[in-house]
C-alpha positions as a Python dict, from the first residue, in 0.01 Angstrom:
ca = {
    (1, 'M'): (0, 0, 0),
    (2, 'T'): (372, 40, 43),
    (3, 'N'): (474, 337, -171),
    (4, 'N'): (762, 493, 24),
    (5, 'N'): (578, 827, 25),
    (6, 'L'): (555, 832, -355),
    (7, 'E'): (328, 1141, -347),
    (8, 'A'): (603, 1348, -197),
    (9, 'L'): (818, 1311, -512),
    (10, 'A'): (798, 1555, -809),
    (11, 'P'): (578, 1590, -1003),
    (12, 'Q'): (364, 1551, -691),
    (13, 'E'): (18, 1589, -835),
    (14, 'L'): (94, 1344, -1115),
    (15, 'L'): (248, 1079, -898),
    (16, 'A'): (-32, 1119, -642),
    (17, 'N'): (-291, 1058, -916),
    (18, 'F'): (-89, 754, -1030),
    (19, 'S'): (-92, 624, -672),
    (20, 'A'): (-466, 677, -643),
    (21, 'L'): (-527, 504, -977),
    (22, 'N'): (-313, 209, -877),
    (23, 'A'): (-530, 152, -573),
    (24, 'V'): (-811, 49, -807),
    (25, 'P'): (-813, -297, -962),
    (26, 'R'): (-822, -252, -1342),
    (27, 'A'): (-752, -569, -1537),
    (28, 'S'): (-842, -575, -1903),
    (29, 'K'): (-1216, -663, -1946),
    (30, 'K'): (-1267, -598, -1578),
    (31, 'E'): (-1261, -218, -1585),
    (32, 'E'): (-1596, -149, -1411),
    (33, 'R'): (-1426, -14, -1093),
    (34, 'V'): (-1178, 209, -1272),
    (35, 'I'): (-1446, 339, -1501),
    (36, 'A'): (-1651, 437, -1197),
    (37, 'F'): (-1339, 589, -1041),
    (38, 'M'): (-1272, 804, -1344),
    (39, 'I'): (-1635, 919, -1375),
    (40, 'D'): (-1632, 1014, -1010),
    (41, 'F'): (-1297, 1200, -1057),
    (42, 'G'): (-1434, 1403, -1350),
    (43, 'K'): (-1766, 1485, -1194),
    (44, 'K'): (-1592, 1612, -872),
    (45, 'L'): (-1409, 1854, -1093),
    (46, 'G'): (-1736, 1976, -1252),
    (47, 'L'): (-1624, 1860, -1596),
    (48, 'E'): (-1846, 1728, -1871),
    (49, 'V'): (-1822, 1348, -1837),
    (50, 'C'): (-1968, 1075, -2036),
    (51, 'E'): (-1932, 695, -2083),
    (52, 'D'): (-1986, 546, -2432),
    (53, 'H'): (-2153, 224, -2518),
    (54, 'V'): (-1840, 15, -2473),
    (55, 'G'): (-1703, 174, -2154),
    (56, 'N'): (-1470, 443, -2275),
    (57, 'V'): (-1473, 756, -2064),
    (58, 'L'): (-1470, 1107, -2219),
    (59, 'M'): (-1415, 1426, -2039),
    (60, 'R'): (-1409, 1784, -2170),
    (61, 'K'): (-1238, 2088, -2020),
    (62, 'A'): (-1243, 2436, -2165),
    (63, 'A'): (-937, 2626, -2274),
    (64, 'T'): (-761, 2852, -2021),
    (65, 'P'): (-793, 3231, -2081),
    (66, 'G'): (-604, 3332, -2397),
    (67, 'M'): (-600, 2982, -2546),
    (68, 'E'): (-952, 2982, -2683),
    (69, 'D'): (-826, 3024, -3039),
    (70, 'R'): (-607, 2711, -3032),
    (71, 'K'): (-693, 2373, -3177),
    (72, 'T'): (-867, 2134, -2946),
    (73, 'V'): (-644, 1854, -2823),
    (74, 'V'): (-743, 1500, -2749),
    (75, 'L'): (-534, 1356, -2463),
    (76, 'Q'): (-560, 974, -2476),
    (77, 'S'): (-455, 684, -2259),
    (78, 'H'): (-605, 343, -2167),
    (79, 'L'): (-741, 249, -1837),
    (80, 'D'): (-662, -126, -1817),
    (81, 'M'): (-326, -276, -1721),
    (82, 'V'): (-157, -612, -1770),
    (83, 'H'): (-191, -840, -1457),
    (84, 'Q'): (121, -1052, -1413),
    (85, 'K'): (282, -1172, -1090),
    (86, 'N'): (570, -1388, -985),
    (87, 'N'): (479, -1742, -898),
    (88, 'D'): (576, -1695, -530),
    (89, 'T'): (380, -1370, -489),
    (90, 'N'): (63, -1386, -296),
    (91, 'F'): (-155, -1122, -459),
    (92, 'D'): (-519, -1092, -580),
    (93, 'F'): (-551, -851, -868),
    (94, 'D'): (-933, -857, -840),
    (95, 'T'): (-929, -710, -487),
    (96, 'Q'): (-594, -553, -410),
    (97, 'G'): (-426, -230, -532),
    (98, 'I'): (-71, -243, -664),
    (99, 'D'): (187, -245, -389),
    (100, 'M'): (446, 8, -503),
    (101, 'F'): (781, 117, -368),
    (102, 'V'): (1065, 351, -458),
    (103, 'D'): (1403, 207, -541),
    (104, 'G'): (1648, 494, -625),
    (105, 'D'): (1516, 662, -944),
    (106, 'W'): (1257, 385, -1012),
    (107, 'V'): (904, 317, -902),
    (108, 'K'): (846, -58, -885),
    (109, 'A'): (590, -304, -762),
    (110, 'N'): (628, -590, -513),
    (111, 'G'): (622, -911, -735),
    (112, 'T'): (363, -784, -984),
    (113, 'T'): (331, -555, -1281),
    (114, 'L'): (324, -194, -1189),
    (115, 'G'): (67, -48, -1420),
    (116, 'A'): (280, 240, -1531),
    (117, 'D'): (174, 117, -1877),
    (118, 'N'): (-58, 313, -1917),
    (119, 'G'): (-119, 439, -1563),
    (120, 'I'): (134, 725, -1593),
    (121, 'G'): (-46, 849, -1906),
    (122, 'V'): (-380, 831, -1728),
    (123, 'A'): (-243, 1015, -1422),
    (124, 'T'): (-93, 1287, -1657),
    (125, 'I'): (-433, 1352, -1807),
    (126, 'M'): (-593, 1352, -1461),
    (127, 'T'): (-341, 1608, -1344),
    (128, 'I'): (-408, 1840, -1638),
    (129, 'L'): (-785, 1818, -1593),
    (130, 'A'): (-757, 1901, -1219),
    (131, 'S'): (-508, 2179, -1269),
    (132, 'K'): (-602, 2548, -1201),
    (133, 'D'): (-271, 2703, -1333),
    (134, 'L'): (-160, 2504, -1637),
    (135, 'V'): (-193, 2674, -1972),
    (136, 'H'): (-374, 2467, -2224),
    (137, 'P'): (-620, 2471, -2516),
    (138, 'A'): (-965, 2305, -2502),
    (139, 'I'): (-921, 1950, -2407),
    (140, 'E'): (-1097, 1624, -2473),
    (141, 'A'): (-969, 1352, -2241),
    (142, 'L'): (-1029, 1001, -2382),
    (143, 'F'): (-976, 706, -2150),
    (144, 'T'): (-1022, 390, -2345),
    (145, 'I'): (-1069, 38, -2208),
    (146, 'D'): (-929, -307, -2296),
    (147, 'E'): (-624, -188, -2484),
    (148, 'E'): (-410, -474, -2364),
    (149, 'T'): (-631, -771, -2477),
    (150, 'G'): (-797, -662, -2794),
    (151, 'M'): (-824, -277, -2821),
    (152, 'T'): (-1193, -317, -2811),
    (153, 'G'): (-1238, 29, -2650),
    (154, 'A'): (-1062, 204, -2938),
    (155, 'M'): (-1245, -19, -3193),
    (156, 'G'): (-1580, 68, -3030),
    (157, 'L'): (-1526, 440, -3024),
    (158, 'Q'): (-1767, 589, -3286),
    (159, 'G'): (-1695, 862, -3530),
    (160, 'G'): (-1825, 1206, -3452),
    (161, 'V'): (-1771, 1177, -3071),
    (162, 'L'): (-1436, 1363, -3072),
    (163, 'T'): (-1399, 1713, -3210),
    (164, 'G'): (-1028, 1764, -3152),
    (165, 'E'): (-783, 1812, -3438),
    (166, 'I'): (-471, 1680, -3264),
    (167, 'L'): (-444, 1360, -3057),
    (168, 'L'): (-161, 1313, -2807),
    (169, 'N'): (-135, 944, -2712),
    (170, 'L'): (62, 913, -2384),
    (171, 'D'): (145, 532, -2416),
    (172, 'T'): (501, 489, -2530),
    (173, 'E'): (794, 399, -2308),
    (174, 'E'): (1119, 580, -2404),
    (175, 'D'): (1142, 942, -2303),
    (176, 'D'): (1370, 1045, -2595),
    (177, 'E'): (1137, 899, -2861),
    (178, 'I'): (842, 1038, -3048),
    (179, 'D'): (625, 772, -3209),
    (180, 'I'): (457, 832, -3542),
    (181, 'G'): (355, 472, -3630),
    (182, 'C'): (295, 126, -3482),
    (183, 'A'): (235, -234, -3558),
    (184, 'G'): (-101, -401, -3603),
    (185, 'G'): (-173, -738, -3468),
    (186, 'I'): (-390, -1052, -3498),
    (187, 'D'): (-453, -1340, -3256),
    (188, 'V'): (-381, -1688, -3391),
    (189, 'T'): (-533, -1966, -3186),
    (190, 'A'): (-471, -2339, -3258),
    (191, 'S'): (-692, -2586, -3075),
    (192, 'K'): (-727, -2968, -3093),
    (193, 'S'): (-898, -3247, -2891),
    (194, 'Y'): (-667, -3533, -2808),
    (195, 'V'): (-706, -3897, -2717),
    (196, 'E'): (-653, -3957, -2340),
    (197, 'E'): (-493, -4287, -2231),
    (198, 'A'): (-471, -4453, -1896),
    (199, 'S'): (-129, -4419, -1747),
    (200, 'P'): (41, -4754, -1783),
    (201, 'S'): (124, -4966, -1476),
    (202, 'G'): (475, -4907, -1344),
    (203, 'A'): (492, -4549, -1464),
    (204, 'V'): (650, -4277, -1252),
    (205, 'A'): (564, -3912, -1261),
    (206, 'F'): (766, -3599, -1271),
    (207, 'E'): (697, -3222, -1283),
    (208, 'I'): (913, -3022, -1514),
    (209, 'A'): (905, -2646, -1435),
    (210, 'V'): (1058, -2368, -1637),
    (211, 'K'): (1068, -2048, -1420),
    (212, 'G'): (1258, -1728, -1351),
    (213, 'L'): (1253, -1586, -1704),
    (214, 'N'): (1225, -1208, -1735),
    (215, 'G'): (936, -1211, -1982),
    (216, 'G'): (825, -872, -2101),
    (217, 'H'): (630, -695, -2372),
    (218, 'S'): (581, -919, -2672),
    (219, 'G'): (613, -621, -2913),
    (220, 'I'): (854, -375, -2774),
    (221, 'E'): (1097, -638, -2630),
    (222, 'I'): (1057, -915, -2892),
    (223, 'H'): (1380, -830, -3061),
    (224, 'K'): (1595, -886, -2745),
    (225, 'G'): (1598, -1269, -2771),
    (226, 'L'): (1443, -1317, -2421),
    (227, 'G'): (1353, -1668, -2329),
    (228, 'N'): (1015, -1797, -2417),
    (229, 'A'): (901, -2053, -2157),
    (230, 'N'): (680, -2239, -2401),
    (231, 'K'): (962, -2283, -2650),
    (232, 'I'): (1214, -2388, -2378),
    (233, 'M'): (970, -2641, -2231),
    (234, 'N'): (905, -2785, -2575),
    (235, 'R'): (1278, -2850, -2619),
    (236, 'L'): (1272, -3054, -2296),
    (237, 'L'): (962, -3247, -2394),
    (238, 'Y'): (1099, -3322, -2738),
    (239, 'K'): (1416, -3480, -2612),
    (240, 'S'): (1234, -3657, -2330),
    (241, 'Y'): (982, -3800, -2573),
    (242, 'E'): (1254, -3912, -2814),
    (243, 'E'): (1468, -4076, -2544),
    (244, 'F'): (1231, -4182, -2271),
    (245, 'G'): (892, -4220, -2426),
    (246, 'L'): (762, -3948, -2202),
    (247, 'Q'): (387, -3871, -2203),
    (248, 'I'): (224, -3549, -2098),
    (249, 'A'): (-57, -3546, -1838),
    (250, 'T'): (-92, -3168, -1816),
    (251, 'L'): (98, -2867, -1959),
    (252, 'N'): (43, -2498, -1878),
    (253, 'G'): (273, -2230, -2003),
    (254, 'G'): (229, -1849, -2027),
    (255, 'S'): (-74, -1640, -1974),
    (256, 'L'): (-144, -1319, -2182),
    (257, 'R'): (-84, -1296, -2558),
    (258, 'N'): (102, -966, -2526),
    (259, 'A'): (347, -1090, -2271),
    (260, 'I'): (647, -1310, -2347),
    (261, 'P'): (583, -1620, -2130),
    (262, 'R'): (795, -1649, -1814),
    (263, 'E'): (686, -1979, -1684),
    (264, 'S'): (575, -2328, -1797),
    (265, 'V'): (494, -2636, -1590),
    (266, 'A'): (431, -2992, -1717),
    (267, 'K'): (328, -3300, -1536),
    (268, 'V'): (462, -3604, -1721),
    (269, 'I'): (518, -3984, -1685),
    (270, 'V'): (789, -4213, -1789),
    (271, 'S'): (847, -4587, -1744),
    (272, 'S'): (983, -4679, -1401),
    (273, 'E'): (1302, -4812, -1574),
    (274, 'H'): (1391, -4447, -1638),
    (275, 'E'): (1315, -4326, -1284),
    (276, 'D'): (1677, -4302, -1167),
    (277, 'N'): (1836, -4152, -1481),
    (278, 'F'): (1550, -3929, -1617),
    (279, 'A'): (1657, -3602, -1455),
    (280, 'F'): (2027, -3695, -1479),
    (281, 'D'): (2016, -3754, -1859),
    (282, 'L'): (1830, -3420, -1911),
    (283, 'A'): (2087, -3226, -1716),
    (284, 'P'): (2317, -3161, -2014),
    (285, 'L'): (2027, -3008, -2213),
    (286, 'V'): (1919, -2805, -1905),
    (287, 'A'): (2284, -2672, -1875),
    (288, 'D'): (2291, -2588, -2242),
    (289, 'I'): (1969, -2385, -2227),
    (290, 'Q'): (2077, -2202, -1914),
    (291, 'A'): (2402, -2118, -2079),
    (292, 'E'): (2223, -1983, -2385),
    (293, 'F'): (2021, -1747, -2175),
    (294, 'R'): (2270, -1664, -1900),
    (295, 'T'): (2311, -1306, -2033),
    (296, 'L'): (1952, -1209, -2078),
    (297, 'D'): (1770, -1441, -1839),
    (298, 'A'): (2015, -1508, -1559),
    (299, 'G'): (1730, -1605, -1326),
    (300, 'L'): (1619, -1901, -1544),
    (301, 'T'): (1558, -2216, -1344),
    (302, 'I'): (1462, -2558, -1479),
    (303, 'T'): (1359, -2819, -1225),
    (304, 'I'): (1266, -3188, -1261),
    (305, 'E'): (1105, -3326, -949),
    (306, 'K'): (947, -3662, -892),
    (307, 'L'): (580, -3663, -795),
    (308, 'T'): (427, -3903, -537),
    (309, 'Q'): (102, -3947, -732),
    (310, 'V'): (94, -4069, -1093),
    (311, 'P'): (-170, -3889, -1307),
    (312, 'A'): (-447, -4126, -1408),
    (313, 'R'): (-452, -4020, -1770),
    (314, 'V'): (-213, -3888, -2031),
    (315, 'I'): (-205, -3771, -2391),
    (316, 'S'): (-168, -4040, -2652),
    (317, 'A'): (179, -4069, -2811),
    (318, 'H'): (34, -3981, -3161),
    (319, 'D'): (-137, -3660, -3044),
    (320, 'Q'): (160, -3562, -2832),
    (321, 'E'): (404, -3591, -3124),
    (322, 'K'): (176, -3364, -3327),
    (323, 'L'): (176, -3101, -3050),
    (324, 'I'): (555, -3103, -2985),
    (325, 'N'): (646, -3093, -3356),
    (326, 'A'): (393, -2812, -3420),
    (327, 'I'): (547, -2590, -3137),
    (328, 'Y'): (894, -2669, -3251),
    (329, 'A'): (816, -2573, -3608),
    (330, 'A'): (610, -2264, -3529),
    (331, 'Q'): (774, -1922, -3569),
    (332, 'N'): (854, -1744, -3244),
    (333, 'G'): (1021, -1401, -3214),
    (334, 'V'): (1131, -1169, -3499),
    (335, 'Y'): (1020, -1275, -3848),
    (336, 'R'): (1130, -968, -4045),
    (337, 'I'): (1312, -646, -3985),
    (338, 'S'): (1174, -331, -4148),
    (339, 'A'): (1352, -212, -4462),
    (340, 'D'): (1219, 143, -4412),
    (341, 'F'): (1313, 218, -4044),
    (342, 'D'): (1643, 148, -3884),
    (343, 'D'): (1633, -119, -3611),
    (344, 'L'): (1252, -156, -3635),
    (345, 'V'): (1099, -507, -3606),
    (346, 'E'): (848, -520, -3893),
    (347, 'T'): (689, -864, -3817),
    (348, 'S'): (698, -1097, -3527),
    (349, 'N'): (510, -1377, -3341),
    (350, 'N'): (483, -1461, -2975),
    (351, 'I'): (384, -1815, -2882),
    (352, 'A'): (208, -1684, -2576),
    (353, 'K'): (15, -1968, -2409),
    (354, 'V'): (22, -2344, -2442),
    (355, 'S'): (-218, -2558, -2249),
    (356, 'V'): (-292, -2932, -2238),
    (357, 'A'): (-560, -3078, -2005),
    (358, 'D'): (-878, -3288, -1999),
    (359, 'G'): (-862, -3387, -2366),
    (360, 'K'): (-809, -3038, -2505),
    (361, 'M'): (-491, -2858, -2612),
    (362, 'S'): (-441, -2514, -2743),
    (363, 'I'): (-160, -2282, -2859),
    (364, 'K'): (-228, -1913, -2848),
    (365, 'C'): (-15, -1659, -3035),
    (366, 'L'): (-9, -1287, -3107),
    (367, 'T'): (130, -1192, -3447),
    (368, 'R'): (234, -837, -3504),
    (369, 'S'): (341, -636, -3807),
    (370, 'S'): (363, -275, -3934),
    (371, 'V'): (290, -411, -4275),
    (372, 'E'): (-63, -558, -4307),
    (373, 'S'): (26, -806, -4582),
    (374, 'S'): (324, -931, -4376),
    (375, 'K'): (108, -976, -4070),
    (376, 'I'): (-139, -1192, -4270),
    (377, 'D'): (162, -1379, -4432),
    (378, 'L'): (305, -1482, -4098),
    (379, 'A'): (-45, -1562, -3959),
    (380, 'Q'): (-103, -1800, -4250),
    (381, 'S'): (233, -1953, -4203),
    (382, 'L'): (141, -2042, -3850),
    (383, 'E'): (-199, -2161, -3966),
    (384, 'A'): (-18, -2399, -4211),
    (385, 'T'): (212, -2530, -3942),
    (386, 'F'): (-61, -2606, -3694),
    (387, 'S'): (-300, -2738, -3957),
    (388, 'L'): (-43, -2996, -4066),
    (389, 'A'): (-43, -3113, -3708),
    (390, 'G'): (-427, -3149, -3714),
    (391, 'F'): (-514, -2834, -3521),
    (392, 'D'): (-815, -2616, -3593),
    (393, 'V'): (-686, -2259, -3643),
    (394, 'E'): (-878, -1936, -3576),
    (395, 'F'): (-787, -1577, -3653),
    (396, 'S'): (-945, -1311, -3430),
    (397, 'G'): (-888, -973, -3283),
    (398, 'S'): (-719, -821, -3582),
    (399, 'Y'): (-636, -453, -3554),
    (400, 'P'): (-460, -220, -3795),
    (401, 'G'): (-118, -55, -3765),
    (402, 'W'): (-71, 323, -3762),
    (403, 'T'): (88, 452, -4082),
    (404, 'P'): (337, 740, -4023),
    (405, 'N'): (243, 1092, -4138),
    (406, 'A'): (553, 1258, -4265),
    (407, 'N'): (377, 1598, -4289),
    (408, 'S'): (251, 1602, -3922),
    (409, 'E'): (229, 1960, -3791),
    (410, 'I'): (229, 1846, -3426),
    (411, 'L'): (538, 1635, -3489),
    (412, 'E'): (736, 1939, -3594),
    (413, 'I'): (620, 2124, -3280),
    (414, 'L'): (719, 1840, -3048),
    (415, 'K'): (1067, 1805, -3218),
    (416, 'R'): (1132, 2180, -3170),
    (417, 'I'): (1028, 2177, -2809),
    (418, 'Y'): (1241, 1874, -2732),
    (419, 'V'): (1543, 2036, -2885),
    (420, 'E'): (1490, 2351, -2689),
    (421, 'Q'): (1453, 2165, -2367),
    (422, 'H'): (1736, 1913, -2410),
    (423, 'Q'): (1968, 2051, -2681),
    (424, 'E'): (1943, 1731, -2880),
    (425, 'E'): (1718, 1585, -3135),
    (426, 'P'): (1453, 1324, -3026),
    (427, 'K'): (1429, 995, -3200),
    (428, 'V'): (1133, 989, -3434),
    (429, 'V'): (1030, 628, -3463),
    (430, 'A'): (763, 381, -3534),
    (431, 'C'): (727, 107, -3268),
    (432, 'H'): (653, -263, -3281),
    (433, 'A'): (375, -244, -3027),
    (434, 'G'): (5, -188, -3073),
    (435, 'L'): (-102, 169, -3015),
    (436, 'E'): (-456, 279, -3038),
    (437, 'C'): (-377, 556, -3286),
    (438, 'G'): (-412, 328, -3589),
    (439, 'I'): (-763, 219, -3476),
    (440, 'L'): (-872, 571, -3385),
    (441, 'G'): (-751, 697, -3715),
    (442, 'K'): (-1001, 481, -3900),
    (443, 'N'): (-1288, 698, -3774),
    (444, 'Y'): (-1078, 1014, -3752),
    (445, 'P'): (-857, 1009, -4050),
    (446, 'E'): (-788, 1385, -4051),
    (447, 'M'): (-670, 1392, -3686),
    (448, 'D'): (-301, 1473, -3642),
    (449, 'M'): (-166, 1206, -3404),
    (450, 'I'): (153, 1162, -3204),
    (451, 'S'): (258, 929, -2919),
    (452, 'F'): (519, 976, -2647),
    (453, 'G'): (582, 906, -2276),
    (454, 'P'): (834, 857, -1999),
    (455, 'T'): (1081, 569, -1977),
    (456, 'I'): (913, 252, -1859),
    (457, 'L'): (1113, -76, -1850),
    (458, 'G'): (986, -436, -1829),
    (459, 'A'): (626, -359, -1923),
    (460, 'H'): (391, -658, -1906),
    (461, 'S'): (611, -832, -1643),
    (462, 'P'): (668, -812, -1270),
    (463, 'A'): (1002, -631, -1352),
    (464, 'E'): (801, -332, -1487),
    (465, 'R'): (934, -2, -1351),
    (466, 'V'): (916, 370, -1439),
    (467, 'S'): (1193, 621, -1401),
    (468, 'I'): (1111, 914, -1166),
    (469, 'S'): (1351, 1158, -1328),
    (470, 'S'): (1204, 1052, -1671),
    (471, 'V'): (855, 1132, -1552),
    (472, 'Q'): (979, 1473, -1443),
    (473, 'K'): (1141, 1529, -1785),
    (474, 'Y'): (829, 1411, -1968),
    (475, 'W'): (598, 1634, -1751),
    (476, 'E'): (785, 1947, -1847),
    (477, 'F'): (761, 1831, -2208),
    (478, 'V'): (381, 1787, -2181),
    (479, 'K'): (324, 2124, -2023),
    (480, 'Q'): (520, 2301, -2290),
    (481, 'I'): (339, 2117, -2573),
    (482, 'L'): (6, 2231, -2439),
    (483, 'K'): (117, 2592, -2436),
    (484, 'E'): (235, 2576, -2795),
    (485, 'I'): (-63, 2401, -2957),
    (486, 'P'): (-124, 2588, -3294),
    (487, 'K'): (-413, 2816, -3367),
    (488, 'K'): (-731, 2682, -3540),
}
């Protein structure tokens, strides 16, 4: 692992723990190795360690001398990370640790996601558990699984397991923000069988590839207007179908629901009469799209290359028209801005993954909202759109948002400490991402919850990076918070 001596940077123990954690593959729903890693870590420290029935890991550490009369604090982060890599990066997430390097003030990864989301939070808790000189109250360390693809760890945590009165969730990504609320989400999946036809004689084949988009977190960065590879590809297919009678053989765009799709590739056929002018006639649209995204996605490339082999079978014109029209009509991006919080996206949708192959096509979306009724409204709007095109639509993985608590005692403590350390007020916000606080609060409604973290940019994409100076700032904040936990 190339890390440019990451462990030598301050805070040394925290970054060393992050490096050790990142050596362990930990994809969502494949957390067996990182669970074993954490259990071994806790047992070596002599802590009380247990794994619940879904795979969450819980550790307990007694209060340091003089802090026994303080409220017990739950420190919480999730073990899994989003696995994304650039198309030209040769990397196996199932067997390799993240290849990190230092670039000025940033820790980055070579061509993959970094795992700072939520690895920095996990490493923070590890450092506190291993410390012999930090002042802190009694601690319950909760490491949840599968946060990124369903929050099944938080959903599976039973009531009565935790005894803490305060929960510090270390899973947000701006070091001047304190989060007191978040969006809920629901997966919307449209699927349909289609009629396959033999490719007509005289057809020529092309591969259309949309690549080089930045992608990113489909909640936190959905308001930026970043390019969605599935929507861009659909524009190209729409025009090509209208003008050239194009037919799709295969289509694959995007991967994870919570990541704005960066790439889409389609194999298509057109009549040989269009062989010479197909790419040429699409060039003006390609130029227009690149111009639209030149500020936010300067790396966008759209290539159209002739293939030597013509696919044997393609989608029927009738089914293809249904697919293209449905994607064109479906909402993508911001649906509604909150009327209660400045600059907060209330409701959005990410058309995350589109696939066409072997007689089956599917469109997978993640719909988010901080207002439950608005979440369902947008999900039903998508259902209506896809149903009109003959798709079967399924809702799954619904999870609640986290309603802000204006009377939070721990919020007031964090605000005061932040001002004392930085001589300015922190931003108290609700975020348009899914945090586990809302789910955990269902079984622990009296627990006082807050979320914060260091500055992490580009989460859920290979551009993910964490600021070293921000981690230093955040670590001093964490240490002071633990000292000032109120009495029982």
